[in-house]
N, C-alpha and C positions, 0 to 999 in steps of 0.2 A: 776681242777688243773690249777693254775695260772702261774706256771713257776718260781716264785720267792718266797722266804720265806715270809709268812704273817700270822698274827694271826686273820685276819678277818674271818667271818663265811662263806664267799663264796669261801674259798679255802679248799683243802683236800689233805692229804698226803697218801702215800701207807699204812703206818702204821695205819692211821685212818680207812682205808678200811678193813683191816684184823683183827682189834681188835673188840671184842664184849664189849658193855657197861657193861655187867654182869660179864666180866672177863673170859668167856668161851674160851677154846682153839678151833682152827679149827680142826675138826675131819677128814674131807675129803675136798679136794680142786680140782676143775677142773679149769685149767688155760690155756687160749689160747692167742696167740699173733703172730704178724708177726715176731717179735724178742722176745725171752725169754732169759734173762741173768740168767742162772740157779744158779750161785754162789750167785748173789744178791737176787734172789727170795727165795732160800732155807734158806738164812740167815734171811729173814723176817719171815719164818715159822720154827722156831727152834725145835718145839716139835718132839720128835722121834716117836710119835704115829700118826702124821698126814700123811694120805695117799694122794699122790699128782699125778694127771694125767695131763700131758702136751700135748698140741697140738700146734705146732709152724711151721712156715715156716723156720725160722733160729733159732737154739739153739746155744748160745754162752756161753763160760765158763762152759761147761758141767761138771756135777758132777756124773760121771758114777758109782762111788762106793756108791752112796746114794740109798739104797734099798727101800726107801719110794716112789720112783718115777717110774711111768709108762709113757713111751713116745709113742705117737701115730704118725704113718706115714700115710698120706692121699694118696688115689689113685688119680692119675692125668694122663689123656691121653696125655697131652702136658706139661710135667714138666718145660720146659724152659720158658713158658709164663703164665701158670696157677698158681696162688699163693693162699696160705692160709693167709687171711688178717683179720680174726675175732679177736676181742679183748674183750672177755667176761670172767668172772670168776663166778663160783658157789662155795660158801664157806659154808660148812655144819657144823654148830655148834650143840650142843646137843638140844637146844630149838628152833632153827630157821635156815633158809637157807638165805644167802645173795646173791642177784642177782645183778651183777655188769656188766654194759656195759660201756666200755671206748673207747676213740678215740686214746689212746696211748698204745704202746707195754709195755712189762714187762722188762724195763730197767731203771736204776736210772736216766738217762738223761731225759727220756720221762715223768718221775714223778717228775722232779725238775726244769729244766731250759727252757723247751719248754712248751707252754701253750696248754693244752688239756681240755677235758670235760669228765664228768663221770656221769652216772645215776645209782643210788643205791636204791634198795628196799628190805626190809627184809620180809620174809614170815614165819609164825609159822611152826614148825616141831614137830612131835610126832612119835617116833620110833615104838610105839605099835598100830599105826592106819594106815589105808589105806584111803586116801582121794579121793573123786570123781574127775575125770579129768574135766577140762574146756578148753575153746578155747586157753587160754594162755599156760597152762601146756602141751597141745597137741602140740602146735607150738614149744615150747621149746624142748620137747622130740624129735620131728622130726628133729629139727635143730641139736641136739646132735647126733642123728643117722647119719645125713649127714656128721658129722665130725668124724665118726667112734669111737665115745666115747664108752667105754665098757658098756655092758648091766647092769652090776652091779652098775655102776654110774648112768645111766639113771633111773634104778629102784628106786634110792633114792628119786626121785621126787614124788613117791607114798606116801611118809611120810610127804609131804609138803602141806600145805593148801594155795592154790593160789586164793581163792575167792576174795581177795582184790586187785588183779592185776589191774592196771589202765593204762597200756601201751599196745601197739600192737607190736608184733615181725615181723620184715622183714628180710629175709635172701636171700642170693644168693649162688649158687653152680656152678662150672664150667660145661659148656655144655659137655655132654657125660659121666658124672659121675653117671647118674641115676636120676630118678625123672622127673616130668612134669615141663618143663621150664616156663610154664605159672603160676606156683605157687611161682616163685622167682622174685627177682629184681623189675623192674619197674611195672610189672603186679601185683605182690604181693602188692606193694605200692598202686596201683589203687584200688585193692580189699579191702584193709584195710580202705582206705579213703572213699570209697563208703559205706561200712557197717557202718562207723562212721558218715556218713551224713555230711561231712565237707562242701559240696557244694550242698545244696538242689535245687538250680536253674537248675543245669545240671545233677541231679541224675539219671533221667530216659531217658537221651538223647540217641537217636538211629541214629541221623544224624548230622554230623559235621557242616552242614549249620545252625543248631539251637544252636550251641555252643555259650555260652555267657562268654567270658573270664573275670574272676574277681579275679584272683590270682596274687600275686607278690612273687617271690621266691628269697631269698637271700641265695646263696649256697657257703658254706665255705669248703675248702679242702686243703690238703697238697700236692696233686698231680694234675697235669693238663693233662687231657686226650685228645684224638683226637676228639674234639667236632666239630659239624657242625650244620647248621640250621635244618636239618632233625632230628637230635637227640634231639635238644632242643625242637622242636615242640612236639615230642613224649613224652618227660618227662613232658612238660607243661600240656599236655592233661591228663596224668596219675596223676599229682598233683591235678587235680580236681575230682579224683575218677572215671575216665573214662578209659575203656580198649582200648588200641590201637589196639589190635587184633580184638576186636568186631567192632570198627569203621572202621578199615582198613586203610592202609597207603595211598591208592589213594585219599581218602577223607581228611585225616589229612594234606597232603601236600598242600591242598588248603588254609590252615590257613595262613593268612598274617604274615610275620615275625614281623611286628610292633605291633602285638597283643600278641606276646610271651614275657611276662614281666619277664625276668630272669636276675639276676646279678650273675656273677661268681666271687667270692671274692678270690683273690690270692695275695701273697706277691710279691712286686716288687724287682727288682735287687738292688735298693738303700736300701730298708729295710733290706735285707739280709746282705749287706755290712756294715750296721750300727748296726747290732745286738750286744748288750752289751757283749755277750759271744763269739763273733767272728763269722766271716762268715762261718767257717767250720761247725757250727751248722746247717746252711741252707743247706750246701752240704750234710749233713747226713739225714736231716728230711724233706726237701722240694724238690719236684721232678717235673721237666718239661723239655721236650726236645725241642731244638730249631726248629727242623724240624716239630714238632707238631704245635707250635705257628705260624710258618711262612707258614704253609700250606694254600693254597689259599681259602680253604673252612672253615677255622677256623673263628668263629664268634667274631672278635675282639671287636665289639661294645658292647658285653655282659660283658666285663671285668670291674670289680669295685675294688676299693682299699680295702685291708684287714688291718684294724688298730687294733693292739693288745690292750687289756685293760691295760696292763703294758707296758709302753713306752720302745722301743728298744729291745723288745723280739720278738719271732716268734711263730705264732699260728700253731699248728699241728692238731687242731680239725677238725672233719668232721660233719658238722651241716647244716641242711636246715631249714630256717625260712620262713614259708609260711603264708602270710596275704591274707585272702579271703574276698569276698563280697564287696559291695559298700563302706562300712565304713572303711574297712581294719583294723578293730579293733579286729577281732578274726581270728583263723586259726589253724595251726598245726605246729609241730616241729619234726625234725628227729635228732637223735644223734646215732652215732655208728661208724662202720669201713668203711662204704661206702664213698669213695670220689665221687665227682660229675663227674663221668667218665663212658663211655660205658663199660669199663672192669668191673666195680662194679655193675652197674644197668642193664646192658644188652643192646644190640643193635638189633633192629628189622630189619630182612632181609627176604624178601619173605615169610611173614606170620610166621616166626620162629625167636625166640629170641636166640641170642648167648651170653652166659655169660662167663667171663674169671676167676673170683675169687670166693673164699669162703669169704662171708661177713656176718656180723650180726649187726643189729641195732634195735632201737625201735622208734615207732611213739607216740608222745604225742599229743592228740587231745584237743580241747577246750582251746587252748592257747589264752591269751589276750594280745593285743599289745596297747601301748599308741600311741597317734597321733604323738608324737615327736620322736618315736623310742627309747626313753630312758628307757622304761620299758617293760619287757616281763614277764608275770605271767602265772603260771599254777598250778592248784590244790590249788588256794588261796595263792600261795607263789611266791615271786620274783625269777626268774630264773637267776642265775649269769652266765654271758657269758664271755669267755676268749677273746672276741673281742668287739669292739664298733660296734653297729648295725647302720651303716651309709651306705648311698647309694651314693658313690662318684665315678663316672666313671673314668677310667684311663685318665690321662692328655696326652697331645701331646707327651711328652718326657718319659712317663711311659712305662715300659715293665716288664713282669713277670720275676722272677728269673728263668734262664734257665741253664740247665746243659751244 
């Protein structure tokens, strides 16, 4: 999603997502989002026969008289701080299921004037068959269970053939809501990357003293969390497919800060003020607190500029671009709901991870990068980005947009 109307092939509209090339109607839809505008969404799904399950942190313009809709309320131990931030859709057509992972919520604004990103893959569906589960379908089923999705909806996955799945699922759930916290967030990221073999040089590492840093992370988000050098070190180690729990924090903290190559890309105050749609768009979609940025532990030197692909618009995407190895020509990419924050990926304290949010995203491995950063390719195709992949540190007068 590029944020402005365009006929180029690297943009997509919400109607493109929910329409089938064969003309089939959506029979059943699972829709999640931080915000869901029910009036707008249900207008996009006009068929009276479409069953719709909604999981949202905030529902606006509720259509309570629409009997097609089932609304799910999630269990939270600390409702004031724990949030449902996932942005996925499962669209069940007669012949296939569409798997959609977005960085934007289900509102007209987030699918039109702010720039987001979306991953889509179709999988064959046959109602008269039961397909064998694989790692992808199991991870998806577990994620839906964490979101309290009805068993009847989860059961539809049995009718779908996931053998051609080519991404890896990474989720987060709030601490205290059940599950093993080592299977979520940053530790899940490390597990996926280790199994994918993204960093062969460090794959079997047991001692941080033997760690050979060779990754460079460009981390894009719409929220700026309470970052510090300790958290950046932890995420950097996980980005190489290494478990922070296994290595242990006492050893990880010996990693020099100058070896942690991370750029945190975030809009500046000036960019929000010059947004073509008005600064109020930034007020609604970009979030950072002054006390967070001015905290003495905040790693200000990690901040880099976030330049939208379309001039004078704002980027709401959550993306990590990781270049690995000596040549920096290959690596991986994350897209989903996780901002680059401890609330989304988890914070390691005393051998225990604390997670704040429900999050969902996918990892794309075997990504190819050009030497000039102008090209990102995956699965043989160019990856359209809603931002320019540049590494330009904040200038002396730059400051992030702060509430």
